[in-house]
N, C-alpha and C positions, 0 to 999 in steps of 0.2 A: 721806894718808887720816887720819893721826893728828891733824894740824892741823885738819882739817874736823870731826872728832869733838870735839875740844877746843873749837873755836869754837861748835859747836852746844850743847854742854853749858854753856858760859859764857852763851850767850844765854838758855837756859832758866832758869838760875839768876837772871839779872838780871830777866827777866820775872816770875818767881815772887815776887821781892822787891817788886814794884809792886802786888801784890794787897792789898786791905785786910784787916786782921786779922779772923778769924772772930769774930762776935759784936759787932763795932763797929757804930756807927750807919751808917757808910758801907757796910759789908758788907751790913747789912739792906736798905738802899736799893738796892744792886746786885742783891740776890736778888729784890726786889720787881719789878724790870724783867726778870729772866730768866724765860723760859717755865717753868712748873711741871713740865712734862713732861721738861725737860732737867736737873732737879735729881737729884743722887745721893741715896741713902738717908742718907748722913752729912750732906749739906747740909740735907735736910729736917729731920733731928733737931736739928741746930745752929740752924736757923731757928726752930723751935718753942721751943727752950730759950732762945735769946738775944733773939729779936725779938718773939715773941708772949707768952711768959711772963716777960718782963723786969720786974723789980720796982723798978728804980732810976729810972724816969721820973717 
């Protein structure tokens, strides 16, 4: 059981490492394709801050 828990934890950590950094261009593009109803409050806030109000474009 311990090995299964450790393997599950390791796979979650590895998958989380593959997600683009919040606020990056790739993250903004990924959020554009995600259904707006599936966004969390934090994702909506970060999208507005980094993708809509971005001033470095």
